[in-house]
N, C-alpha and C positions, 0 to 999 in steps of 0.2 A: 506493498497499498503506499509505505514510507518513498521506495522508489518513482511510484506514478506523481506523488505530491513533487520528490524534490527530483526530477531529473538533471545526472550530470554533463554535459554537450559540450563542456572546453571551455579552452581560453574565449574568453572575446575580442575578438577585433574590435581595435577602438581605432580611432586617428590620431594618438600617438606611434599606434602599431608600425608605422608606416619609416620610423625607425629605427629599429629592435635592433640591426645590427650595430650601429651606433650606437647605442645605450649598451649594450651589451662590452664594446669596444674602449669606451669609457668608465661602465663597472669595473672590469678586467685588470685597469689600467690604474686605476685610482689606489687598489694597496702598494703599488709599485709608486707613485704619486708620492704615500705618506710618507711612504721609507725613506725616500729621496728628501723630503722635505724635512726630514728629524734629520736623518745621519749629513743629509750634506748643507745642506740650507740653515739649520736648528744647529748645529755640533763644528758647522767648518765658517760658512759665511756669515753669518750672524757674528758669529767673536770679533772676524775681521774687519766687520759695519762697527759693531760697538768699541772697538780699539784705533777706529779711525781710521786705521790702513787704505792709504790712497795709491800707492802701486799698482798699478789693475794688473801683473805680472801673476800677483798673489789670488787673484779668481780665478784665474784663467784654469785650472785644473780644476776643481767645484765645478766650476760652469760646464767645462767640457763633459764630467762626467755624466752631468744629471741632461745633456743635450742625449751625448752617446745612448746611453741610457733608456731613455725615452725613444730616440728613436729605433732601435736593436727591440728593444720588450714590445713595441705598438705593431713595428714587424713579425716579433713573433705570436702575437696573438691577431693577425691577420690570418697567418699561414698556418695557425692550430686550428680558425674557424671556417679556414679552405676547405681543408684536413677532414674536418668533422662535417664538411657539404659534401663536399666528394666521397667520402665513406657512409652517406646518406643515414650519421649521428645528431646527438642534439642537434646542432646550429642548423641541420637541414630542416631543421623544422623549424626552426626562429625565423630562416628566409623565407618560409609558408608561407607565416604569417604574416610577413610583413611584406611579400608580396600579392595576398588579400587584400592587402591597406590598403596598397597602390593600383589595386584591380579597380576597390571602391570608389579613392575618389577620382582616379584614368576616367572613371566610365560615369563619373555623376551620380552612385546610387547611396546618395548622401541627401539629408536635410537643413535644411540654416536658419539659424535659431538666430535672432538679434536679440541680446543682452546691453542694461545698463552698465556701465561700471560706476566707481564709487564719486568719482569727474563728472558723472552726467554726461557721459560720452555713451554712444551706441558700439561696439562692439561684433561682429557676430561671429559665432562659435559655429562649428561642422558636426553632427549628430550624424553617426553612422545606424542605420537598422539593427537589428539582435544578428552577427552571423559569428557562430562560435568552431573554433579549430581542435582538432581532439587525436590526441594521440593514439591507435591501437597496435598491436601484437607487430602484426607485420604492414598493417595497412595507415591509414590516418580519412578521418572523417571534419567534413565542409559541412555545417549547419546555416539554413537559411531560416529567416524566420519568414511567414506568408499568410499571416494572418490580414490579409486584403491589402497593404502598405501597397502602396504607389509602383514598387518594381517585384510586388508580385509576379507578374507575369515573365520576366525577365529571371528571376532566380528560377521558375519552373525547369527552365530549357537552360542554365548557364553551365551546364554538365565539359559539351565538348569543349568551351573558354576553358574551363578551369584546370581540362589535361594538359591545353595547348600550353597556360599562363601557367603551370607548379610544373608542368614537365613527368606531367603521370598519367594512370591510368585510371581512366574509371573503371571500381567493377562491380556496384549497385546501386542505384539510387533508391531511397525508401520514402515514402509521401508518413509523416507523421503526422500530429495534432498541433497542427498552427508552424510546422516546421517539415520543408524536404532535407534530406538529409544525403548528398554523393559521399560514396565508402569510393579514394583512390588507394591506388599503391603505384610508388617513385620507385625506380633504380629495380625496375623485373630484372633487368639485363642479370643479378647476381646471383639469381637465384636459377641460375641454367645447372643442369648438373651433368658430367658423361653418363655416356651410353652406361654404360656398369652400372647404373648411380638406379635406371629404368630396369623396378623392379617390378610385379605383379602379386599380392595374396590379399586373400578376404577380401575379395570383391572390387578389388580396390589396383589401378596401376597409375606408379608416379610419373607424373611430363616433368615436375618443375619443382625447387624447395615450395614446399606446403601447396602445389597444387598436384592432386591427381582427379581421376577418372572414375567415380564411382561406379561401375559396371552397373551391378546391383540392380542399385537406385538412381541412376539416368544410362539405362538402356540403350543403344545399338549409337555409331557415332557416321556420323556425317562430315567428310573431308573435302575440303574443298581448297584450289590456289591453280593459278593460270602455269601455262607450260616452266617448266624448269625452274618451281616456284619449291620442288620438296616435296611431293607429293607421296612419292615412290619411294626415299632415304623414311618418312616417318610410320607408311607403311612397314617397310620393313623394320624400324627399331619397335613399333608396337609389338609383331608376331615375334620379335627378340625379347621383348618385356613375358611376352603373355604366354609363350607358348612351353615352361615348365612348369603350367597350373591348370594349363588346357589345352582341347584340341586345338587343331589350326585348319580351315578350307579353305585352300587360295585362286582366285576366278580371277584370268587373266586374259582378259578380250582381243589383244593384241600380240599374243603370245610373245611378251618380250622382258621385262622388266625381271619377274616375280620367277617366271618359269624355270629356271638352273635353280630354286629351292627344293623344286621334286625329285631330280637327283638324287637328293639326302633323305637316307633311311627315315628322317623323321617326319621330312613331308611324302612319301610316296606313296602314291594315289591318293596324293591330299591336295595336289596344281590343277587344275583346270581350265578349258580354251574349248569353245567352241559348243557344239550339244552340249558336252558335256556343264558348264556350268547350270544350265539348266533343268536336267542330273544332278548334281549337286542343292538346286536349291528345292528338288523334292523329294529327294532322301533328305534334307532339314526338316519338312513339314514331318515329314512320315516319321522321323525321330524326335521330331518336340510332340508329336501326338503320342509316341513308345512312352516317353519318361511324363508327360500325365499317368497315362495310365498304372504306368507303377508305383509313380508317386501317391496317387490315389490309390491304392488296394495294397501301399505301405502296411504290417502292421504298428508303424508310430506312426501313420496317418498324422499331420494337428493343421488346423484349419491356419492358412496364411501363408505356413513354412513354404521356403522358395528351393532350392535342387541343390542346395550345399547344405542341408539338413539331412536329407537323404540318400546325401555321400555320394553326389552324380560331380563329374567335371562341367564345368563349360565350354562352351562351345562358342568358337569364332569364324564366321564365315565374312573372307576379307576378299571385296570385288573392285580389283583398280579400274579405272576409267569406265565409268560405268555407261557414260554416257555414248561413248565410243560405241560398248556393246550395244546400249539400245538403238542406235541410227543405222547397226548393222539388220535392225533386227524391222525396220521400218514400214518394208514393205510384207514381212511373216507377221502379219497379225495375232495369223494363231500362237504362237511362241510370246511375241510379246505380251500376250492376253494371259499365258502361261507364268513367265515373269513375272510380269506385274499380280498372279494373284497369289504367289507363295510369298514374296516377299511382304505383301501385306500382313498376310499370315504368322508372317514370322517378327515383324514389326507387331503388330495389336496383339500375338500370345502370346509370343516365345519367352517373355522375360523371366517367369517365375518359371519355367523347369529351365534357365540355364544355357540359351540358343541368345547369339547375337551378334549384328550383322557391325561392317566396318568398311563402308559406301565412301570412294574416293573418286570426283569427278573436280572436272576442272572449273566445270558455274551448274550449281544448283536448276535446272531452269527447269520451266512446268513441262515443256514437251518429252524434257526426258523421264523424271521423274515428278510425280504425282505430289503438288503442294498439298493433297489430306497427310500426303505415307508421310513426302518430308518435317511434318509438323512432328509427325512420330518420334521421327530419330533426337531422343531427349539429348543429346553434346554432341556440340559444334566446334570444328576447328574449321582453320583458312591457315596455308601456308605461301609465302610469297605476295608479288603482289596484284590485287586484286578490285576492279571497277567499284563504284559506288555500288553498282546495280545488281552484283557482283554479293559485295558483302553481305546489302538487304537479303538478297534470296537466302545465305545462309542461317545469316542472326536475325533476322525477323524485323518485327515493328519495332520491337522493346528497344531496338540501338541506331532509329530513325535519327538521332540526335546525338550520335557516335560520334569522335572525329577520328575514325578508322585512318592510322599515318603513316607514308610511308617513307622507314628512318634506312639509313645508307651508314652510318656513321654514329656510334655513340663512346665519348671525350674521345673522338680525334681515327678515333678504329671502324677499321671497318666490318661491319656486322651480317650476317647470314642468319637462314635455317628462321628467320620473324614472321608471330602472323600473329591470330587472335584466337582463343579461347573460349565457352561459353555454355552451359548447361540451358537450356530451353527454355525461352522463357524470360532469359536473368542479359543482361549487361557480358557484354564478349569484352573480355581483358589481355594486356599482353601477353603472347607466350614465346618459345626461344626454345628448338629443337634442340634436342642433348649434343655436345657434342661429341665428335668420336676420337680420340686419343689417338698420336701415331701406331701405337703396337695392337689396334685394335681387328682383328680379320674376322669380319664376318662369318663364313666358312668355316674357321675354328671352333670357332664360336657357338654355332650350332650344332660341330662334331664333338662337343664339351660334352651339351648337354643332350645329343643323342647318348654317348658311354654314360653321364648320370643316368639317365633313362631306360638305360641296358638294348641300344639300337644294337644289331653290326657295324661294328664300321669296314668303310671302305677302303676301294684302294689309295695312294700318296699323289697317283698318276690323273687318280678323279681327281680329288681333294684340290690339287692344282689349276686342272682347265676350270673347276665352279669357280676360284678364287678370280680369277682369270674374268669369269663371266661377270662376276658378284662385281667388279669390280671398275666396268663400264657402265655398270648401272650409274653409278654416283662419283661425283667431282672429288677423290677422299681430301683431296688439299682444301677445296672448297667446305669441309666439314669437317677438318681437323683441326685441334689449338694448336695458333701458335709457339711456338717458341720462343724466346728471350734474344735479346740484341737484332745481331743482323740476319739471323733466321726470321725473329718477327717480322723485320721490316721488308724482306724480299717477301715473305704469304702476303702480307697488305696487299703490295703493293702489281704481287700476280692477283689477285685475288680481283681488288680493283680493276684490273686491265679484263679481264674474264665478263668482271658480270657490271 
């Protein structure tokens, strides 16, 4: 009850907040100034003045100490603040509050009040509307009062503006009584993980630090992105993360990037193309019905329990270049109808029994995937560059005020593997695909998993051929982490030329 009456929203943004960093500079320097005043001013200069010393040489050393200490200490304080801002520390929060104050002033989101001074003169005072800043564990919130003030319409659509002004990514917009609250995440790039950290367990797979796809709760993933944006690599990473805990079926209509996996024991008979893809979906629907039968007739049956309770493994059907497949079937109405029917059954019914879809396409046009079907993919991702229309198709009306940015550099360094991610109905947030260490080899890693799961090892000559095939699938240099020094510079220069 008390939380409803006294709700803490954070620090109020006021007119004085426009100079916060300067105030902190003065506040941190004040103790140093006090020490200089006592030890140099009072202990050294004052006795000289009291003694009537007129030789200027006597004052040179203490004055020089004061000047040098003042300059050096202020430079160190500035450096401390800058490091804190770069590392997303305390002063990053201070800077964000100052930016908010300047934003209010520059856009005249304030009221002016005329007040009379004690001398009888009229003085103008600037009154800010109620705006609050609150730091969370991984994010921060900015709350605007919307109790019918003249800025209400502006505050209801200010999310994209905040992203640009604060160099942050909006992940949530919440309407509360009398307030609109925006939740944002800054410094997202530092939350990127290695592909070896991209593991799956207990109904979820890690995508970044603090970011997971809970496939049990948000079933079926829709992945979009332009040509060369990294869709295939993202699929490969998801397969690598999920294959230890789930059965994987792969459909590749182009018979190109993912087909090589079919030669591994781990995926033998599970990589499909052509008419086999329709059979794969048909078998998935049949397995779905069998699973439901097994669950419903189980001696330990409990209403509402999912596949994991009954000891069933999750199953993922990965479909690459779905639009290309549908384009091939444009004149085969019977087969296209079957595909649509099977997909609809899996999307609408298969979550509880543990069968999930991962569908990748350049842009989810209604021509290739029905809107009603697309809306039931509860987890959405994009990689690479997409048009405004493409982003709207993937992430929906909830993101019409989202500022989808194309970022080429972060802190002066070229970035790659960047996109957006959202649960169905939520605001999209920034995403960086996992980086690939230089010693990481997909085929060797899949073979290690095969050994762990008891599959038969294949010949080394075949391993070499498969590795070469997989290497052609993506540009390793564009996905690896750059090393320091000259190697880093060479890496960035080469990446810049390629992209």
